[in-house]
C-alpha positions in Angstrom: -38.2 17.9 32.5 -39.0 21.1 30.8 -37.1 24.1 32.2 -37.6 27.8 31.5 -34.6 30.1 32.2 -34.8 33.9 32.1 -31.8 36.2 31.7 -32.3 39.9 32.1 -28.9 41.0 30.7 -26.1 39.3 28.9 -23.5 41.7 30.4 -23.9 40.9 34.1 -21.2 38.9 35.7 -21.2 36.3 37.2 -25.0 36.3 36.6 -24.8 35.4 32.9 -22.2 32.8 33.4 -24.1 31.1 36.2 -27.2 30.9 34.0 -25.2 29.5 31.1 -23.5 27.0 33.3 -26.8 25.7 34.7 -28.3 25.4 31.2 -25.3 23.2 30.3 -26.1 21.0 33.4 -29.7 20.7 32.3 -28.8 19.7 28.8 -26.5 17.0 30.2 -29.4 15.7 32.2 -31.6 15.5 29.1 -34.0 18.3 30.0 -35.8 20.4 27.5 -34.4 23.9 27.9 -35.9 27.3 27.1 -33.9 30.5 27.6 -36.0 33.6 27.6 -34.0 36.8 27.5 -34.7 40.6 27.4 -34.5 42.0 23.8 -35.7 45.5 24.8 -38.6 44.0 26.7 -37.9 46.4 29.6 -36.9 50.0 29.3 -34.2 49.5 32.0 -32.3 46.9 33.9 -29.6 46.9 36.6 -26.8 47.1 34.0 -28.6 49.8 32.1 -30.6 51.9 34.6 -31.3 54.8 32.2 -32.3 52.6 29.2 -29.4 53.5 26.8 -30.1 51.7 23.5 -26.4 51.4 22.8 -26.1 49.1 25.8 -29.1 47.2 24.7 -27.6 46.7 21.3 -24.4 45.3 22.7 -26.4 43.1 25.1 -28.3 41.6 22.2 -25.1 41.0 20.3 -23.6 39.1 23.2 -26.7 36.8 23.4 -26.0 36.0 19.7 -22.5 35.0 20.8 -23.8 32.8 23.6 -26.2 31.2 21.1 -23.3 30.3 18.9 -21.2 28.9 21.7 -23.7 27.4 24.2 -27.0 27.4 22.4 -27.0 24.0 20.7 -30.2 22.3 21.8 -31.5 25.3 23.7 -34.7 27.1 22.6 -33.6 30.7 22.6 -36.6 33.1 23.1 -35.8 36.8 22.8 -38.6 38.9 24.3 -39.2 42.2 22.5 -41.1 45.2 23.6 -43.4 44.8 20.6 -44.3 41.3 21.8 -46.3 42.7 24.7 -49.7 44.3 24.8 -49.4 47.8 26.2 -51.8 49.6 28.5 -51.7 53.1 29.9 -52.6 52.6 33.5 -52.3 56.2 34.6 -50.5 55.2 37.8 -50.1 57.9 40.5 -47.9 57.5 43.6 -47.9 60.2 46.2 -45.0 58.8 48.4 -42.6 55.9 48.6 -44.9 53.7 50.7 -47.6 53.7 48.0 -44.9 52.4 45.6 -43.6 49.8 48.1 -47.0 48.2 48.5 -47.9 48.3 44.8 -48.6 44.8 43.4 -49.9 43.7 40.0 -51.3 40.2 39.5 -49.5 38.9 42.5 -46.1 40.5 41.6 -44.4 42.8 44.0 -43.4 45.4 41.4 -43.2 48.4 43.7 -40.9 46.9 46.3 -38.6 45.4 43.7 -38.2 48.8 42.1 -37.5 50.5 45.4 -35.1 47.8 46.4 -33.0 48.6 43.4 -33.3 52.4 44.0 -32.1 52.1 47.6 -29.3 49.7 46.6 -27.9 52.3 44.1 -28.6 55.6 45.8 -28.9 54.9 49.6 -31.6 57.6 49.4 -34.1 56.4 52.0 -35.4 60.0 52.3 -36.3 60.0 48.6 -34.7 63.4 48.4 -35.0 63.5 44.6 -38.6 62.3 44.5 -39.6 64.1 41.3 -36.6 62.7 39.5 -37.3 59.2 40.8 -40.9 59.3 39.7 -40.0 60.5 36.2 -37.8 57.4 36.0 -40.0 54.9 37.9 -43.5 55.6 36.4 -42.8 54.4 32.8 -40.8 51.5 34.1 -43.6 50.3 36.4 -46.1 50.6 33.6 -43.6 48.6 31.4 -43.3 46.0 34.2 -47.1 45.5 34.3 -47.1 44.8 30.6 -44.3 42.4 31.0 -46.2 40.6 33.8 -49.1 40.1 31.5 -46.8 38.7 28.8 -45.0 36.3 31.1 -48.3 34.9 32.5 -49.4 34.1 28.9 -45.9 32.7 28.0 -45.7 30.3 30.9 -49.3 29.2 30.4 -48.5 28.3 26.8 -45.1 26.7 27.6 -46.2 24.8 30.7 -42.6 24.4 32.1 -41.9 22.1 35.0 -39.5 24.6 36.5 -38.7 28.3 36.2 -35.1 29.3 36.9 -33.6 32.8 37.3 -30.6 34.5 38.9 -31.3 35.8 42.4 -34.7 37.6 41.9 -34.5 40.6 44.2 -34.6 43.4 41.6 -37.4 44.5 39.3 -35.8 43.0 36.1 -36.7 39.4 37.0 -38.5 39.4 40.4 -41.8 38.8 38.5 -40.7 35.3 37.5 -40.5 34.3 41.2 -43.9 35.7 42.0 -45.6 34.4 38.9 -44.2 30.9 39.4 -45.6 30.9 43.0 -49.0 32.1 41.7 -49.1 29.4 38.9 -47.8 26.6 41.1 -44.6 26.1 39.0 -41.5 24.8 40.7 -38.9 27.6 41.2 -35.2 27.7 41.5 -33.0 30.7 42.1 -29.4 30.5 41.0 -26.8 32.5 43.0 -23.1 33.1 43.1 -21.1 32.8 46.2 -17.5 33.8 46.6 -15.9 36.4 44.4 -13.6 39.3 45.5 -10.8 37.2 47.0 -11.8 33.7 45.8 -13.4 32.2 42.6 -17.2 32.4 42.2 -19.2 29.2 42.7 -22.8 28.5 41.9 -25.4 27.6 44.5 -29.1 26.7 44.1 -31.9 27.9 46.2 -34.8 25.5 45.5 -38.3 26.8 45.9 -37.4 30.3 47.1 -35.0 33.1 46.4 -31.7 33.5 48.2 -33.0 36.2 50.6 -35.6 33.8 52.1 -34.5 33.6 55.7 -36.3 30.2 56.5 -34.8 28.5 53.4 -31.4 29.9 54.3 -31.7 28.6 57.8 -32.6 25.1 56.6 -29.7 25.0 54.2 -27.3 26.0 57.1 -28.7 23.2 59.2 -28.7 20.6 56.4 -25.0 21.3 55.5 -23.9 21.0 59.2 -25.8 17.8 59.6 -25.0 16.1 56.3 -21.4 17.2 55.8 -19.0 14.2 55.8 -16.4 16.2 57.7 -15.7 15.6 61.3 -17.0 17.9 64.0 -13.5 18.9 64.7 -12.8 19.9 61.1 -16.2 21.7 60.7 -15.4 23.6 63.9 -11.9 24.5 62.7 -13.1 25.8 59.4 -16.0 27.8 60.9 -13.7 29.4 63.5 -11.5 30.9 60.8 -14.4 33.1 59.8 -14.5 34.8 63.2 -10.8 34.9 63.7 -10.1 36.5 60.4 -12.8 39.1 60.9 -11.5 40.0 64.3 -8.0 40.4 62.9 -9.1 42.6 60.0 -8.5 39.9 57.3 -10.9 40.0 54.4 -13.1 36.9 54.4 -15.7 37.2 51.6 -16.7 40.9 52.1 -15.7 43.7 49.7 -13.9 45.6 52.5 -12.7 45.4 56.1 -14.6 47.9 58.2 -12.4 47.8 61.2 -9.1 48.6 59.4 -9.0 52.3 60.6 -9.9 51.4 64.2 -7.3 51.3 67.0 -6.9 47.9 68.6 -8.1 47.8 72.2 -9.4 51.4 72.2 -12.5 51.9 74.3 -14.8 54.9 74.4 -13.5 57.7 76.8 -15.0 57.3 80.3 -16.0 53.7 79.9 -17.3 52.7 83.3 -16.9 49.0 84.2 -19.0 49.5 87.4 -22.1 49.8 85.2 -23.9 47.2 83.1 -22.7 48.1 79.7 -24.5 47.1 76.5 -23.1 47.6 73.0 -25.5 48.3 70.2 -24.2 47.8 66.6 -26.6 49.4 64.2 -26.9 48.4 60.5 -27.2 50.5 57.4 -30.9 50.8 57.2 -30.9 51.5 53.5 -29.2 48.2 52.9 -31.9 46.4 54.9 -34.6 48.3 53.0 -33.0 47.1 49.8 -33.5 43.5 50.8 -37.3 43.7 50.3 -40.5 43.3 52.2 -39.7 39.9 53.8 -37.0 41.5 55.9 -39.6 43.9 57.3 -42.0 41.2 58.5 -42.2 40.7 62.2 -40.1 43.8 63.0 -41.0 45.3 66.4 -40.2 48.9 65.4 -40.5 51.1 62.3 -36.8 52.2 62.5 -33.6 51.5 64.4 -34.0 55.0 66.0 -37.4 54.0 67.5 -35.9 50.7 68.7 -33.0 52.3 70.4 -35.0 55.0 72.0 -37.4 52.4 73.4 -34.5 50.5 74.9 -33.1 53.7 76.5 -36.4 54.5 78.0 -37.0 51.0 79.4 -33.6 50.2 80.8 -32.6 50.2 84.5 -30.6 53.2 85.7 -27.6 51.0 86.2 -27.4 50.3 82.4 -25.3 52.3 80.0 -25.5 51.8 76.2 -22.8 52.4 73.6 -24.1 52.8 70.0 -21.4 51.9 67.5 -22.7 53.4 64.2 -21.7 51.2 61.3 -18.6 52.4 59.5 -20.4 51.9 56.2 -22.5 55.0 57.1 -19.6 57.4 56.9 -20.7 60.3 54.7 -24.3 59.0 54.4 -26.8 61.8 55.1 -30.2 60.2 55.0 -32.5 60.9 57.9 -32.4 57.3 59.3 -28.7 57.8 59.9 -28.5 61.5 61.0 -31.4 61.0 63.5 -29.3 58.6 65.5 -27.2 61.4 66.8 -30.3 63.0 68.4 -30.3 60.0 70.8 -27.5 61.8 72.7 -30.3 63.7 74.5 -30.6 60.6 76.6 -28.0 60.4 79.5 -27.6 56.6 79.3 -26.1 56.4 75.9 -22.7 57.1 74.3 -22.7 57.5 70.5 -19.7 56.3 68.6 -19.6 57.8 65.0 -18.8 55.7 62.0 -15.3 57.2 61.6 -14.3 56.8 65.3 -11.1 54.8 66.0 -12.8 53.1 68.9 -12.4 49.3 68.4 -15.6 47.5 67.7 -14.1 44.3 69.1 -12.7 45.9 72.2 -16.1 47.3 72.8 -17.7 43.9 72.3 -15.3 42.3 74.8 -15.8 45.0 77.4 -19.6 45.1 77.3 -21.9 42.7 79.1 -24.3 42.2 76.2 -24.5 43.0 72.5 -27.6 44.1 70.6 -27.7 44.1 66.8 -30.3 44.6 64.0 -29.0 41.8 61.8 -25.4 42.6 61.1 -22.8 39.9 61.3 -21.6 41.4 64.6 -24.5 39.7 66.3 -23.4 36.2 65.4 -19.7 37.2 66.0 -20.6 38.3 69.5 -22.2 34.9 70.1 -19.0 33.1 68.9 -16.9 35.2 71.2 -19.0 34.3 74.2 -21.2 37.3 74.6 -25.0 37.3 75.1 -26.2 38.5 71.8 -29.7 40.0 71.3 -31.1 40.2 67.8 -33.8 42.9 67.1 -35.0 42.4 63.5 -34.2 39.9 60.8 -31.0 38.1 59.9 -29.7 35.2 57.9 -28.5 33.6 61.1 -31.7 34.1 63.1 -32.7 30.4 62.8 -29.3 29.0 64.1 -30.0 29.8 67.7 -26.9 31.8 68.0 -28.7 34.9 69.4 -31.7 35.8 71.5 -34.1 36.7 68.8 -36.7 39.2 70.1 -40.3 38.3 69.3 -42.0 41.2 71.1 -41.2 44.4 73.1 -41.8 42.9 76.5 -39.2 40.2 75.7 -36.8 42.9 74.7 -37.2 44.8 77.9 -36.6 41.6 79.9 -33.5 40.7 77.9 -32.0 44.2 78.5 -32.7 44.3 82.2 -31.9 40.7 83.3 -28.8 38.6 83.3 -28.5 36.5 80.2 -26.1 33.6 79.7 -24.2 33.5 76.4 -25.6 31.1 73.8 -23.6 28.0 72.9 -21.2 28.5 70.0 -22.8 25.8 67.9 -25.2 28.2 66.1 -22.5 30.6 65.2 -20.3 27.7 64.0 -23.1 26.4 61.8 -23.6 29.8 60.2 -20.0 30.4 59.5 -19.5 26.8 58.1 -22.2 27.4 55.6 -21.0 30.9 54.6 -17.5 29.6 54.0 -18.4 26.3 52.3 -17.3 26.0 48.6 -17.4 22.2 48.5 -20.7 20.6 49.6 -23.5 23.2 49.1 -22.2 24.5 45.7 -22.5 22.9 42.3 -19.7 21.6 40.1 -19.3 24.0 37.2 -19.3 23.2 33.5 -17.5 26.4 32.6 -15.3 28.8 34.5 -17.9 31.3 36.0 -15.3 33.4 37.8 -14.8 37.1 37.1 -11.3 38.7 37.1 -11.0 42.5 37.4 -8.3 45.0 36.4 -8.9 48.6 37.2 -8.0 51.0 34.5 -9.9 54.1 33.3 -12.9 51.9 33.6 -13.2 48.4 35.2 -11.7 45.8 32.8 -13.2 42.5 33.6 -12.6 39.2 31.9 -14.6 35.9 32.0 -14.7 32.7 30.1 -18.0 33.8 28.5 -17.3 37.5 27.9 -15.4 37.0 24.7 -15.8 38.0 21.0 -14.0 35.7 18.6 -12.3 34.1 21.6 -10.8 37.5 22.6 -11.1 39.3 26.0 -9.7 42.5 24.5 -12.2 42.5 21.6 -15.0 42.2 24.1 -13.6 45.2 26.0 -13.3 47.2 22.9 -16.9 46.6 22.0 -17.8 47.3 25.7 -16.0 50.6 25.6 -17.7 51.6 22.3 -21.2 50.7 23.2 -21.4 51.1 27.0 -18.9 53.9 27.7 -18.9 56.1 24.6 -22.4 55.1 23.5 -23.9 56.4 26.8 -21.6 59.5 27.1 -23.0 61.1 24.0 -26.6 59.9 24.0 -29.4 60.2 26.6 -31.2 57.1 27.7 -34.9 56.5 27.5 -35.2 56.9 31.3 -33.0 59.8 32.4 -32.0 59.9 36.0 -28.9 61.3 37.6 -27.7 57.9 39.0 -24.6 58.0 41.2 -21.6 56.0 40.0 -21.8 52.4 41.0 
C-alpha cells in the first residue's frame, strides 16, 4: 500500500511523535511511505501563529533530525512556499459568517481558520476584527495556493491512503477534504490520554476524530467486541463518573468543581416545584469544533434555546442555569447575554464562580438539560432524565433524550420522563477510559513529560538533539523564545498566551 502522511510542524507534541510512530508501523507492514511536511509552505501554523521565521528554521532542523533517526526507507517531501503557484484572489470578508462559509475547491478553509481563532482567543464577538482580518487574509490566500498544490501532488502520487494528525485546524484540514473529493482513503491519527497518564495513539478510519457518527460507532464496537466481562466493563466505566463526582482528575486538564461546596444548593430551592437544571457549555469551544457540530441545531445560540424553554414551560416548572465554571472571566456576548435571562421569573442563574454544587443541584432537580457537556451523560449515569439540546460525542449511545425538533423539546420539558438506562453512559465512559483495546501498540514512546520553569520544559523520546533533551531545550529557547522576542513575524497579531 502507498501511504502519504503530512506533518504541519515538527515541534508539536504528541502530534509529531504519533505521526512518526505510525510511519514506523507502516514500514513494518511493507508499505511505501511518503512524508510531506511544511517547509514554509504556509505562513503560519498552530505552533507559530504569527509566522516567525526563527521557529520555522528550528522546525526544519528537527525534520532533519527525524530523517536521520526515523527516515530510512521513507520518502521525505519538504513542501516549500516556492513550490506553489500563487494567485492574488483579492478576497474580501465583511463579517465572520462570510469567512466561516468560505470554501475553495471543496476545502473548508474559512471554518478551519475560525476554529483555530476561537480556540486560542475565545473571542466569539470578533472584538478585534481588523487585527484578525490583517492576520487571516494573507493566510487564507496562502491556503488556497496550498490546496491547488496538494491536489496536483496527490494526483501525481496516487496514494492509497492519506494520513494526518487530527485535522480540525487550517494547517492540515485540507488533506481531509481533498481526500474525500478525490476518493482517497483517509485516516486521522489522534492522541488519547496525557495530563495524568501516558499518551496513546488511536486511529479514526475514514473520518476525523470530531465526526460524531464515527465516534458513536467506535464506542459501540468497543463495548460489543471487548473480551472483558460485562461486570468488568461496568466497573471500569463507573470509575469515570465516581471520580468526576468526587473531584478527581480523570483525563481532563482541570477539575471544575473543586471550588464548589459539597451539598450546597441555590438559596430558596423549592422542592414543591418541578425543578430542571440547565448546564450550559462554553459556546466558543463548541464553535471551535467546526461546522459539523452546528448541523441539526435547533437554535442559533444557547441564549435563544434557554429563552425558548422558559417561555414554553408550565408555570409549575423552575429552571436553574448553572453557567460553566470555565466561563469565569470570559466577556464575549454569548456568555454575558445569559445573565439577561434573569428577567424571566422562572429561572435562577448560578454564575461560574458560585460555590453551589453542580452535583447537589443535579441530585435535587427532576431533569437535566445540557448542550453537549459531559454533565449530560453524567446525569444519565446518576439516574436523572437527561435532555440533550445540540450535538455531543455521546449522542448516539442512547444515554440522553436527544431533541430533534422544538416540539419534542417542549414535550420533554413539560411531561414526566423516566431516566434512561445506564448502559449508554457506561458504553461512553468505557470507550473514553480505554487504553488497551481501541488504541495502537507504539513503536516509540510517544508520551510528553512537562516541567514548568520560566517556560514549559517538555521532553519526549523524539524531541532530542544528539540524544539530549537539554540540547533540544537550548535550541528551543534560542529559536522559539529569543528568536520571537526580538523579531516580528510575517503575520502579526496580538495572540493571547496559550
